[in-house]
C-alpha positions as CSV (number, residue, x, y, z in Angstrom):
1,M,-23.9,-18.0,20.1
2,E,-21.3,-15.5,21.4
3,S,-22.0,-14.0,24.8
4,F,-18.7,-12.6,25.9
5,D,-17.3,-9.1,25.8
6,P,-13.8,-9.8,24.1
7,D,-10.7,-7.7,24.2
8,E,-9.8,-6.9,20.6
9,D,-6.1,-7.6,21.4
10,A,-4.6,-9.5,18.5
11,P,-1.8,-12.1,19.1
12,Y,1.0,-9.7,18.7
13,V,4.5,-10.0,20.2
14,E,6.1,-6.7,21.2
15,P,9.9,-6.8,20.7
16,S,11.4,-7.6,24.1
17,D,14.3,-9.6,25.6
18,E,12.0,-11.1,28.2
19,R,9.8,-14.1,27.5
20,G,6.9,-15.2,29.6
21,V,8.4,-18.5,30.6
22,Q,6.9,-20.4,33.5
23,L,8.3,-19.9,37.0
24,D,10.3,-22.5,38.9
25,H,7.9,-25.0,40.4
26,D,8.1,-23.9,44.1
27,V,6.5,-26.3,46.6
28,V,3.0,-25.1,47.3
29,T,1.1,-26.2,50.4
30,I,-2.2,-24.6,51.0
31,D,-3.5,-25.0,54.6
32,V,-7.1,-26.1,54.0
33,D,-8.1,-25.3,57.6
34,R,-6.7,-21.8,57.2
35,A,-8.6,-21.4,53.9
36,L,-11.9,-22.4,55.6
37,A,-11.3,-20.1,58.5
38,L,-10.5,-17.2,56.2
39,L,-13.7,-18.0,54.3
40,E,-15.7,-17.6,57.5
41,E,-13.9,-14.3,58.4
42,I,-14.7,-12.8,55.0
43,T,-18.3,-14.1,55.0
44,H,-18.8,-12.6,58.4
45,D,-17.6,-9.2,57.2
46,L,-20.0,-9.1,54.2
47,P,-22.7,-6.4,54.4
48,G,-25.5,-7.7,56.6
49,G,-23.4,-10.8,57.4
50,G,-23.0,-13.6,55.0
51,E,-24.3,-17.2,55.2
52,V,-22.3,-20.4,55.5
53,R,-22.6,-22.5,52.4
54,E,-21.4,-26.1,52.6
55,G,-21.0,-26.3,48.9
56,Q,-18.6,-23.3,49.0
57,R,-16.6,-24.9,51.8
58,D,-16.4,-28.1,49.7
59,M,-15.1,-26.1,46.7
60,V,-12.5,-24.4,48.8
61,R,-11.2,-27.8,49.9
62,E,-11.1,-29.1,46.3
63,V,-9.3,-26.0,44.9
64,A,-6.8,-25.9,47.8
65,E,-5.9,-29.6,47.5
66,N,-5.6,-29.5,43.7
67,L,-3.4,-26.4,43.7
68,S,-1.2,-28.0,46.3
69,R,-0.9,-31.2,44.3
70,R,-0.5,-29.1,41.0
71,D,-3.3,-31.2,39.5
72,H,-5.9,-29.9,37.1
73,L,-9.5,-29.5,38.4
74,L,-12.8,-29.2,36.6
75,I,-15.5,-28.2,39.0
76,E,-19.2,-27.5,38.2
77,A,-20.5,-25.2,40.9
78,G,-24.2,-24.5,40.9
79,T,-25.7,-21.0,41.0
80,G,-25.3,-19.5,44.5
81,V,-22.3,-21.6,45.6
82,G,-20.1,-18.5,45.7
83,K,-17.4,-19.9,43.5
84,S,-15.4,-16.7,43.2
85,L,-14.4,-16.6,46.9
86,A,-14.0,-20.4,46.8
87,Y,-11.1,-20.2,44.4
88,L,-9.8,-16.7,45.3
89,I,-9.0,-17.7,48.9
90,P,-6.9,-20.8,48.1
91,A,-5.2,-18.8,45.2
92,A,-4.2,-16.1,47.6
93,L,-3.0,-18.5,50.2
94,S,-0.8,-20.2,47.6
95,R,1.6,-17.2,47.7
96,Q,2.2,-17.8,44.0
97,R,1.0,-15.7,41.0
98,V,-2.4,-17.0,39.9
99,V,-4.0,-15.7,36.7
100,I,-7.9,-15.7,36.9
101,A,-9.5,-15.5,33.4
102,T,-13.1,-14.7,32.9
103,A,-15.2,-14.9,29.7
104,T,-17.4,-11.9,30.4
105,K,-16.7,-8.4,31.5
106,N,-19.4,-8.5,34.1
107,L,-17.6,-11.2,36.1
108,Q,-14.2,-9.5,35.5
109,D,-15.6,-6.4,37.1
110,Q,-17.1,-8.3,40.0
111,L,-13.8,-10.0,40.7
112,A,-11.8,-6.8,40.4
113,Q,-14.1,-4.5,42.3
114,K,-15.7,-6.7,44.9
115,D,-14.4,-10.2,45.5
116,A,-10.7,-9.9,45.1
117,P,-10.5,-6.8,47.3
118,L,-12.3,-8.7,50.1
119,V,-9.5,-11.3,50.0
120,S,-6.8,-8.7,49.7
121,A,-8.1,-6.8,52.7
122,H,-7.5,-9.9,54.9
123,L,-4.2,-11.1,53.4
124,G,-2.6,-8.1,51.8
125,T,-2.6,-9.9,48.5
126,R,-1.6,-7.8,45.5
127,V,-4.4,-7.8,42.9
128,A,-4.2,-6.4,39.4
129,V,-6.4,-6.3,36.3
130,L,-4.8,-6.4,32.8
131,K,-6.7,-5.8,29.6
132,G,-5.9,-5.7,25.9
133,R,-3.7,-2.7,24.9
134,N,-6.5,-0.9,23.0
135,N,-8.6,-0.7,26.2
136,Y,-6.2,1.9,27.5
137,L,-5.8,5.6,26.4
138,C,-2.7,6.1,24.4
139,R,-0.9,9.2,25.6
140,N,1.1,9.6,22.4
141,S,-2.1,9.4,20.3
142,A,-3.7,11.9,22.6
143,H,-0.8,14.3,22.2
144,S,-0.9,13.9,18.4
145,V,-4.6,14.3,18.0
146,G,-5.0,17.2,20.3
147,A,-1.8,19.1,19.4
148,A,-2.4,22.8,19.2
149,G,-6.1,22.2,19.6
150,Q,-6.4,20.6,16.1
151,M,-8.6,17.5,16.2
152,S,-7.5,15.2,13.3
153,F,-7.0,11.5,12.8
154,D,-3.8,9.9,11.5
155,D,-5.1,10.0,7.9
156,G,-5.5,13.7,8.1
157,N,-9.3,13.7,8.1
158,E,-11.1,16.1,10.3
159,V,-12.9,14.7,13.2
160,P,-16.8,15.0,13.2
161,R,-18.0,17.6,15.6
162,G,-19.8,15.2,18.0
163,V,-16.8,12.8,18.0
164,A,-14.4,15.8,18.5
165,E,-16.4,16.8,21.6
166,Q,-16.1,13.4,23.0
167,M,-12.4,13.3,22.3
168,R,-12.0,16.6,24.2
169,R,-13.9,15.1,27.2
170,I,-11.6,12.1,27.0
171,L,-8.5,14.3,26.9
172,A,-9.7,16.2,30.0
173,W,-10.4,12.9,31.7
174,S,-6.8,11.7,30.9
175,N,-5.5,14.4,33.2
176,E,-7.4,12.9,36.1
177,T,-7.4,9.1,35.6
178,A,-4.8,6.9,37.1
179,S,-5.5,3.9,34.9
180,G,-6.5,5.3,31.4
181,D,-9.0,2.4,31.3
182,R,-11.8,3.0,28.8
183,D,-14.3,1.3,31.2
184,E,-13.7,4.0,33.8
185,L,-15.0,6.8,31.5
186,P,-18.1,8.4,33.0
187,F,-20.0,8.3,29.7
188,E,-20.7,5.9,26.8
189,V,-17.9,6.7,24.3
190,D,-18.3,6.6,20.6
191,A,-16.0,4.0,19.1
192,R,-14.6,6.5,16.6
193,A,-13.6,8.8,19.5
194,W,-11.8,6.0,21.3
195,R,-10.2,4.7,18.2
196,G,-8.6,8.0,17.6
197,L,-7.0,8.0,21.1
198,S,-5.9,4.4,21.5
199,V,-3.7,2.0,19.6
200,T,-3.7,-1.7,18.8
201,P,-0.7,-3.8,19.7
202,Q,0.5,-3.6,16.1
203,E,0.4,0.2,16.1
204,C,2.2,0.7,19.4
205,L,5.7,2.2,19.3
206,G,6.7,0.3,22.5
207,R,7.8,1.7,25.8
208,L,11.4,2.4,24.8
209,Q,10.6,4.1,21.5
210,C,7.5,6.1,22.4
211,P,8.0,9.6,23.8
212,Q,5.2,8.9,26.3
213,G,6.5,5.4,27.0
214,Q,7.4,6.0,30.7
215,S,3.9,7.2,31.5
216,C,2.0,4.9,29.2
217,F,-1.2,3.6,30.8
218,A,-0.9,0.2,29.1
219,E,2.7,-0.2,30.2
220,L,1.9,0.8,33.7
221,A,-0.9,-1.8,33.8
222,R,1.6,-4.4,32.7
223,D,3.9,-3.2,35.5
224,R,1.2,-3.7,38.0
225,A,0.4,-7.1,36.6
226,A,4.1,-8.1,37.0
227,E,3.9,-7.2,40.6
228,S,0.6,-8.9,41.4
229,Q,-0.2,-12.2,42.9
230,L,-3.8,-12.4,41.7
231,L,-4.0,-11.2,38.1
232,I,-7.5,-10.8,36.6
233,V,-7.7,-11.0,32.8
234,N,-10.2,-11.7,30.0
235,T,-10.1,-15.2,28.6
236,H,-9.6,-13.7,25.2
237,L,-6.4,-12.0,26.4
238,Y,-5.2,-15.3,27.9
239,A,-5.8,-17.0,24.5
240,A,-4.0,-14.2,22.7
241,H,-1.2,-14.7,25.3
242,L,-0.9,-18.4,24.3
243,A,-1.0,-17.5,20.6
244,S,1.8,-15.0,21.0
245,G,4.2,-17.6,22.5
246,S,3.3,-16.6,26.1
247,M,4.5,-13.0,25.7
248,L,1.5,-11.0,26.9
249,L,1.2,-12.0,30.6
250,P,3.7,-12.3,33.3
251,A,5.1,-15.8,34.1
252,H,2.8,-18.0,36.2
253,D,2.3,-21.6,37.2
254,F,-1.4,-21.4,38.0
255,V,-4.5,-20.3,36.1
256,I,-8.2,-20.4,37.0
257,F,-10.7,-20.2,34.2
258,D,-14.1,-19.1,35.4
259,E,-17.0,-19.5,33.0
260,A,-15.0,-22.4,31.6
261,H,-17.8,-23.6,29.3
262,E,-16.8,-20.7,27.0
263,I,-13.1,-21.4,26.6
264,L,-13.3,-24.1,23.8
265,N,-14.6,-21.6,21.2
266,I,-12.5,-18.7,22.6
267,F,-9.3,-20.7,22.1
268,A,-10.4,-22.0,18.7
269,T,-11.0,-18.5,17.5
270,L,-8.0,-16.7,19.1
271,L,-5.6,-19.4,18.0
272,G,-6.9,-18.8,14.5
273,T,-7.3,-15.4,12.8
274,S,-9.8,-13.1,11.1
275,L,-9.6,-11.1,7.9
276,S,-11.9,-8.5,6.6
277,A,-12.1,-6.0,3.7
278,S,-12.3,-3.2,6.4
279,R,-8.8,-4.1,7.5
280,L,-7.6,-3.5,4.0
281,R,-9.4,-0.2,3.8
282,A,-8.0,0.9,7.1
283,L,-4.4,0.1,6.0
284,A,-4.9,1.9,2.7
285,T,-6.1,5.0,4.6
286,V,-3.2,5.2,7.1
287,A,-0.6,4.2,4.4
288,R,-1.7,7.1,2.2
289,T,-0.7,9.5,5.0
290,A,2.5,7.7,5.9
291,L,3.7,7.3,2.3
292,G,2.6,10.8,1.1
293,A,2.2,11.6,-2.6
294,N,4.4,8.6,-3.6
295,G,1.9,6.2,-2.1
296,A,-1.4,7.7,-3.3
297,D,-1.8,5.4,-6.3
298,L,-0.9,2.3,-4.3
299,S,-3.4,3.2,-1.5
300,L,-6.1,3.8,-4.1
301,D,-5.4,0.4,-5.7
302,L,-5.8,-1.2,-2.3
303,L,-9.0,0.5,-1.6
304,N,-10.4,-0.7,-4.9
305,G,-9.0,-4.2,-4.2
306,A,-10.7,-4.2,-0.8
307,D,-14.1,-3.4,-2.4
308,R,-13.6,-6.2,-5.0
309,L,-12.8,-8.7,-2.2
310,A,-15.8,-7.5,-0.2
311,A,-18.1,-8.0,-3.1
312,A,-16.7,-11.4,-3.9
313,L,-17.1,-12.6,-0.3
314,V,-20.7,-11.4,-0.2
315,S,-21.5,-13.2,-3.4
316,Q,-19.9,-16.5,-2.1
317,Y,-21.8,-16.2,1.2
318,D,-25.1,-15.5,-0.6
319,N,-24.5,-18.7,-2.6
320,E,-24.3,-20.5,0.7
321,Q,-20.7,-21.7,0.2
322,L,-19.5,-21.0,3.7
323,T,-16.2,-22.8,3.8
324,G,-13.1,-22.3,1.6
325,L,-12.7,-19.6,-1.0
326,D,-14.2,-19.8,-4.5
327,E,-12.3,-18.7,-7.6
328,H,-13.7,-15.2,-7.6
329,V,-12.7,-14.6,-3.9
330,S,-9.4,-16.3,-4.5
331,S,-8.6,-14.0,-7.4
332,A,-9.6,-10.8,-5.5
333,F,-7.7,-12.1,-2.4
334,S,-4.5,-12.7,-4.4
335,L,-4.6,-9.3,-5.9
336,A,-5.2,-7.6,-2.5
337,S,-2.4,-9.7,-0.9
338,G,0.1,-8.5,-3.5
339,L,-0.9,-4.9,-2.9
340,V,-0.5,-5.2,0.9
341,T,3.0,-6.7,0.3
342,Q,3.9,-3.7,-1.9
343,I,2.7,-1.3,0.8
344,V,4.8,-3.0,3.5
345,E,7.9,-2.7,1.3
346,A,7.1,1.0,0.6
347,L,6.5,1.7,4.3
348,R,9.8,0.1,5.3
349,G,11.6,2.5,2.9
350,V,10.0,5.6,4.3
351,E,12.4,7.9,6.2
352,T,10.9,9.8,9.1
353,S,11.9,12.7,11.2
354,G,10.8,13.3,14.8
355,P,8.5,11.2,17.0
356,D,5.3,12.2,15.1
357,G,6.7,10.8,11.9
358,D,7.9,7.7,13.6
359,A,4.4,7.2,15.1
360,R,2.7,7.5,11.8
361,K,5.0,5.0,10.2
362,V,4.6,2.4,13.0
363,R,0.8,2.9,13.0
364,A,0.8,2.0,9.3
365,L,3.7,-0.6,9.3
366,G,2.6,-2.7,12.3
367,P,-0.9,-3.4,11.0
368,A,0.5,-3.9,7.5
369,V,2.9,-6.6,8.6
370,A,0.2,-8.3,10.7
371,L,-2.1,-8.2,7.7
372,V,0.6,-9.8,5.5
373,N,1.0,-12.6,8.1
374,D,-2.7,-13.2,8.3
375,M,-3.1,-13.2,4.5
376,D,-0.3,-15.7,4.3
377,R,-2.0,-17.9,6.9
378,V,-5.2,-17.8,4.8
379,A,-3.3,-18.8,1.7
380,R,-1.4,-21.6,3.5
381,L,-4.1,-23.2,5.6
382,S,-2.7,-25.8,8.0
383,D,-4.2,-29.2,8.9
384,G,-6.7,-28.9,11.7
385,E,-7.7,-25.4,10.7
386,L,-11.1,-24.5,9.2
387,L,-11.5,-21.5,6.9
388,Y,-15.1,-20.2,6.8
389,L,-17.1,-17.1,6.1
390,V,-19.0,-15.1,8.7
391,R,-21.4,-12.2,8.0
392,R,-20.9,-9.2,10.3
393,E,-23.3,-6.4,9.8
394,R,-22.9,-5.4,6.1
395,E,-19.7,-7.3,5.3
396,V,-18.6,-10.9,5.2
397,D,-15.3,-11.8,6.9
398,I,-12.9,-14.7,6.5
399,E,-12.4,-16.6,9.7
400,I,-9.8,-19.3,10.5
401,S,-10.5,-21.4,13.6
402,L,-8.9,-24.5,15.0
403,V,-11.3,-27.4,14.7
404,D,-9.5,-29.3,17.5
405,V,-7.7,-27.3,20.1
406,A,-6.9,-30.3,22.3
407,P,-3.4,-31.1,20.9
408,R,-2.1,-27.6,21.0
409,L,-3.5,-26.9,24.5
410,A,-2.2,-30.2,25.8
411,D,1.3,-29.3,24.5
412,E,1.5,-25.6,25.2
413,L,-0.8,-24.9,28.1
414,W,-1.8,-27.9,30.3
415,S,1.8,-29.3,30.4
416,R,3.1,-26.0,31.8
417,V,0.5,-24.7,34.2
418,S,-1.9,-26.1,36.8
419,A,-5.4,-25.2,36.0
420,V,-8.8,-24.9,37.7
421,L,-11.7,-24.7,35.3
422,T,-15.1,-23.9,36.8
423,S,-18.6,-22.8,35.8
424,A,-22.2,-23.2,36.8
425,T,-22.5,-25.6,33.9
426,I,-19.6,-27.7,32.4
427,P,-20.3,-29.8,29.3
428,D,-19.5,-33.5,29.9
429,T,-17.2,-33.5,26.9
430,L,-15.1,-30.4,27.9
431,A,-12.0,-32.2,29.2
432,R,-11.7,-34.3,26.1
433,D,-12.4,-31.3,23.8
434,L,-9.7,-29.2,25.6
435,G,-7.1,-32.0,25.9
436,I,-6.9,-31.7,29.6
437,T,-6.5,-34.7,32.0
438,V,-8.2,-34.4,35.3
439,N,-8.3,-37.0,38.1
440,G,-11.8,-38.1,38.9
441,G,-13.5,-36.3,36.1
442,I,-15.8,-33.3,36.6
443,Q,-16.4,-32.5,40.3
444,H,-19.9,-31.2,41.2
445,V,-21.0,-28.8,43.9
446,A,-24.7,-28.4,44.1
447,S,-26.5,-25.0,44.4
448,P,-27.8,-24.2,47.9
449,F,-31.0,-22.8,46.4
450,D,-34.4,-24.6,47.0
451,Y,-35.4,-25.1,43.4
452,Q,-38.1,-27.6,44.3
453,E,-40.0,-25.1,46.4
454,H,-39.2,-21.9,44.6
455,S,-39.5,-22.6,40.9
456,L,-41.4,-24.4,38.1
457,L,-40.1,-25.7,34.8
458,Y,-42.9,-25.5,32.2
459,V,-43.2,-27.0,28.8
460,P,-46.7,-26.4,27.1
461,E,-48.8,-29.5,26.3
462,G,-49.8,-29.8,22.7
463,F,-47.6,-26.9,21.5
464,P,-46.7,-26.8,17.8
465,S,-43.3,-27.9,16.7
466,R,-40.9,-24.9,16.3
467,N,-40.8,-25.6,12.5
468,D,-44.6,-25.6,12.1
469,A,-46.2,-22.7,10.3
470,G,-48.2,-21.7,13.3
471,A,-45.3,-21.9,15.8
472,E,-44.6,-18.2,15.9
473,A,-48.2,-17.2,16.5
474,A,-48.4,-19.8,19.3
475,I,-45.3,-18.3,20.9
476,V,-46.9,-14.9,20.8
477,D,-50.1,-16.1,22.4
478,E,-48.3,-18.1,25.1
479,L,-46.0,-15.1,26.0
480,I,-49.0,-12.8,26.3
481,T,-50.7,-15.1,28.7
482,L,-47.6,-15.7,30.8
483,I,-46.4,-12.0,30.8
484,N,-49.9,-10.9,31.9
485,A,-50.0,-13.5,34.6
486,A,-46.5,-12.4,35.9
487,G,-47.3,-8.7,35.6
488,G,-44.3,-8.2,33.3
489,R,-41.1,-9.3,35.1
490,T,-40.1,-11.5,32.1
491,L,-36.8,-12.3,30.4
492,A,-37.8,-13.7,27.0
493,L,-34.8,-15.4,25.4
494,F,-34.6,-16.3,21.7
495,T,-32.2,-18.2,19.5
496,N,-32.8,-15.9,16.5
497,R,-32.8,-12.1,16.3
498,A,-35.3,-11.8,13.5
499,V,-37.8,-14.0,15.3
500,M,-37.2,-12.1,18.5
501,N,-38.0,-8.8,16.8
502,R,-41.2,-10.1,15.2
503,V,-42.5,-11.7,18.4
504,A,-41.6,-8.6,20.5
505,E,-43.5,-6.3,18.1
506,A,-46.6,-8.6,18.2
507,V,-46.5,-9.0,22.0
508,E,-45.9,-5.3,22.7
509,G,-49.2,-4.4,21.1
510,R,-51.2,-6.8,23.2
511,V,-49.8,-6.3,26.7
512,T,-50.1,-3.3,29.0
513,T,-46.7,-3.7,30.6
514,P,-43.5,-2.3,29.1
515,V,-41.5,-4.3,26.5
516,L,-37.8,-3.8,26.1
517,V,-35.9,-5.2,23.1
518,Q,-32.2,-5.9,22.9
519,G,-30.5,-3.6,20.5
520,T,-32.6,-0.6,21.1
521,L,-30.3,0.6,23.9
522,S,-26.8,-0.3,25.1
523,R,-26.5,-3.6,26.9
524,A,-25.7,-1.9,30.2
525,R,-28.6,0.6,29.9
526,I,-31.3,-1.9,28.9
527,I,-30.3,-4.2,31.8
528,E,-30.5,-1.2,34.2
529,Q,-33.9,-0.2,32.8
530,F,-35.1,-3.8,33.2
531,R,-33.9,-4.0,36.8
532,D,-35.4,-0.6,37.7
533,D,-38.9,-1.3,36.2
534,A,-40.4,-4.3,37.8
535,A,-43.2,-4.4,35.3
536,A,-40.9,-4.5,32.3
537,S,-40.2,-7.5,30.0
538,L,-36.9,-7.8,28.2
539,F,-36.7,-9.7,24.8
540,A,-33.1,-10.8,24.0
541,V,-30.8,-13.1,22.3
542,T,-27.0,-14.0,22.4
543,S,-25.2,-12.6,25.4
544,F,-28.4,-12.4,27.5
545,W,-28.5,-16.2,27.8
546,Q,-25.5,-15.8,30.0
547,G,-24.0,-13.3,32.4
548,I,-27.1,-11.2,33.1
549,D,-27.9,-11.1,36.8
550,V,-31.3,-9.7,37.8
551,P,-32.2,-11.0,41.3
552,G,-35.4,-10.1,43.1
553,H,-38.8,-8.9,42.1
554,S,-37.8,-7.7,38.6
555,L,-37.6,-11.2,37.2
556,S,-40.2,-13.9,37.9
557,L,-40.4,-15.5,34.5
558,V,-37.8,-16.7,32.0
559,T,-39.0,-18.0,28.6
560,I,-37.0,-19.8,26.0
561,D,-38.4,-20.1,22.5
562,R,-36.5,-23.2,21.4
563,L,-33.7,-25.5,22.4
564,P,-30.4,-23.8,21.5
565,F,-29.0,-26.3,19.1
566,S,-26.4,-25.0,16.5
567,V,-27.8,-24.2,13.1
568,P,-27.2,-27.1,10.7
569,N,-24.9,-25.0,8.5
570,D,-22.6,-23.7,11.3
571,P,-19.2,-24.4,9.7
572,L,-17.2,-25.0,12.9
573,A,-19.9,-27.2,14.4
574,E,-20.1,-29.1,11.1
575,A,-16.3,-29.6,11.0
576,R,-16.4,-31.0,14.6
577,R,-19.3,-33.3,13.7
578,S,-17.3,-34.7,10.8
579,R,-14.6,-35.8,13.2
580,S,-17.0,-37.6,15.6
581,Q,-18.5,-41.1,15.4
582,R,-21.5,-39.8,17.4
583,P,-21.8,-36.2,16.3
584,F,-25.2,-35.4,17.9
585,Y,-24.2,-36.8,21.3
586,E,-20.6,-35.5,21.3
587,V,-21.0,-32.1,19.6
588,D,-24.6,-30.8,19.4
589,L,-26.2,-32.2,22.6
590,P,-23.5,-31.1,25.1
591,R,-23.5,-27.6,23.7
592,A,-27.3,-27.3,23.7
593,A,-27.5,-28.6,27.3
594,M,-24.9,-26.1,28.4
595,L,-26.6,-23.1,26.8
596,L,-30.1,-24.3,28.0
597,A,-28.8,-24.5,31.5
598,Q,-27.2,-21.1,31.3
599,G,-30.6,-19.6,30.1
600,V,-32.5,-21.4,32.8
601,G,-30.0,-20.1,35.3
602,R,-31.1,-16.5,34.8
603,L,-34.1,-17.1,37.0
604,I,-33.0,-18.0,40.5
605,R,-30.1,-15.7,41.6
606,T,-30.6,-15.5,45.3
607,S,-32.1,-17.8,48.0
608,S,-35.3,-15.8,48.1
609,D,-36.0,-15.7,44.3
610,R,-39.0,-17.5,43.0
611,G,-40.4,-18.0,39.5
612,V,-41.0,-20.0,36.3
613,V,-38.9,-21.1,33.4
614,A,-41.1,-21.7,30.3
615,V,-39.4,-23.6,27.5
616,L,-41.7,-23.3,24.4
617,D,-40.2,-26.4,22.7
618,T,-41.9,-29.7,23.3
619,R,-38.7,-31.6,22.6
620,L,-37.5,-30.9,26.2
621,A,-40.5,-33.0,27.5
622,E,-40.8,-35.6,24.7
623,A,-37.5,-36.2,22.9
624,S,-35.5,-39.4,23.5
625,Y,-32.5,-37.3,24.6
626,R,-34.4,-35.1,27.1
627,S,-32.7,-36.9,30.1
628,A,-29.3,-35.5,29.0
629,L,-30.7,-32.0,29.0
630,F,-32.4,-32.5,32.4
631,R,-29.1,-33.6,34.0
632,K,-27.7,-30.1,33.5
633,L,-30.7,-28.3,34.8
634,P,-31.5,-27.4,38.4
635,P,-34.0,-29.8,40.2
636,M,-37.1,-27.7,39.5
637,K,-40.6,-29.0,39.8
638,R,-41.9,-29.7,36.3
639,T,-45.4,-29.2,34.8
640,R,-47.1,-29.0,31.4
641,D,-50.3,-27.5,32.9
642,K,-50.7,-23.8,31.9
643,Q,-53.2,-23.2,34.7
644,V,-50.7,-24.3,37.3
645,V,-48.1,-21.9,35.9
646,T,-50.4,-18.9,35.6
647,A,-51.7,-19.4,39.1
648,F,-48.1,-19.6,40.4
649,L,-47.1,-16.4,38.5
650,Q,-50.2,-14.5,39.7
651,Q,-49.5,-15.5,43.3
652,L,-45.9,-14.2,42.9
653,R,-47.2,-11.0,41.4
654,D,-49.7,-10.5,44.2
655,D,-47.0,-11.2,46.9
656,Q,-44.7,-8.4,45.6
């Protein structure tokens, strides 16, 4: 279940004489008393005055002492501890560059716009945010696309009217923005509009060769990163940095991974690669323009080859062969690989004149070379890598992931930096899975919230098994009862999108309060609507299990339709199971416990929040492994009595 908002930066190394080697190991001594005093100062300056949290003070001590010793630290900090300030303050007092990596954009924005500036205001610490290159407007692309008022893409195609209008708005914004960061646009941008005004790392001319290099937004962001002490990045960008040979980020000795429960799969994916027929089609399109009439036939052949590969992948996927490549895919893949190699050679032979010609060549040649390398990696799979198929919308993609990231991380990361890994929920197996050695195991800092008084955990008595024929109807009936009792105010979480849609449709027709469904609006807009309408219920999957923060009266009830175990045919999970002597307890149960805790954690976000979590899966109350799940959950009162739950929800509704 993916829940993050990744940069699409590929592991690409821009030619440079400078390598991101680690800094000399200066002696670092962080004054714990000074750190605690600074925490009090900052807390006192918060709007309305903050509150002293003993768990937060404990975490400040742990982080400060471990950074001073250059030890690794895994620390599980419950909701409400205030972990961001607890690691930012020691990091700032270290006077060393510290990279803070987050798995979600929400937390990245919170750190960059709220928490880090608070620390900087007291210490004068330089803070910077660095994102993947294609998150920044490319001035050279903007110049090319908008030259003489002619809106056209690199392939010569005309831009659709609505997209062209957005591109004009972006061009006007480019004269005002200091950052060029897509996230600062005042409107929701069409992906096609942004694609026409940005570049991937492979397409970039580089600062020295680009006519706009000295004013390039991405390069200016890198300059600010090089001058910063606290550098905030996305965990995907950090993984790409490692995959590139430590070339994407400035040198550093310290890294803090927040939302650390996500990094296993992020590193497994980013240290691998992804290949799709759409990449072949994109190359054929831009190569046709760069090669001119001489390349028309070759480009057409690649387009046809991409279609054959796409059809073969869909056929293999539909036959439920999710790992490896069958003979039909292998044949189509081999043909496409040969065509890509021919295009690379043809592009290298193209002579250009002027910066526009150079740009067209690089925007074709860079992705072509990257594609050759990725196709070679698919053809020469290494030990420890898993090749499997993933369906994305209408197409099936080839993925390569590392089954076991521990050896590579132990050699290339943990031996070179001192790391703090923190989250509200850390799987018991995380240190082993990541190959990191920590003294004393996982440290725990309890949440300051009064879960016993403010919340109930409910599992229905006599509820049908999730696989029973009547389970879905029972979920509908249960949700109607609970939503009516709560007066809306419900976040209904599901493990399957199709089930979510069917249940949402059935519930909507039988309740009087509004029902919102993930996918009908943008993520930001639907969360905003949910917050603003206290009577609304939001039905969601995937990313809404984590990272959504709706404190107060808009959320009194979280429901979970089933325990979030991996599906049996998940190729990466199956590969990890095959390497374990106790696969359920070492692979499936830790992941399910972590995701369940994240879902449960959506309910209580402040000290005054109150509500119910209803898990509509009797295994949580009856299975032999339930204690392992409860260990990761807050200490909530538990009940199986529906009347107790509805009375509690009705009281909360009446108190609003």
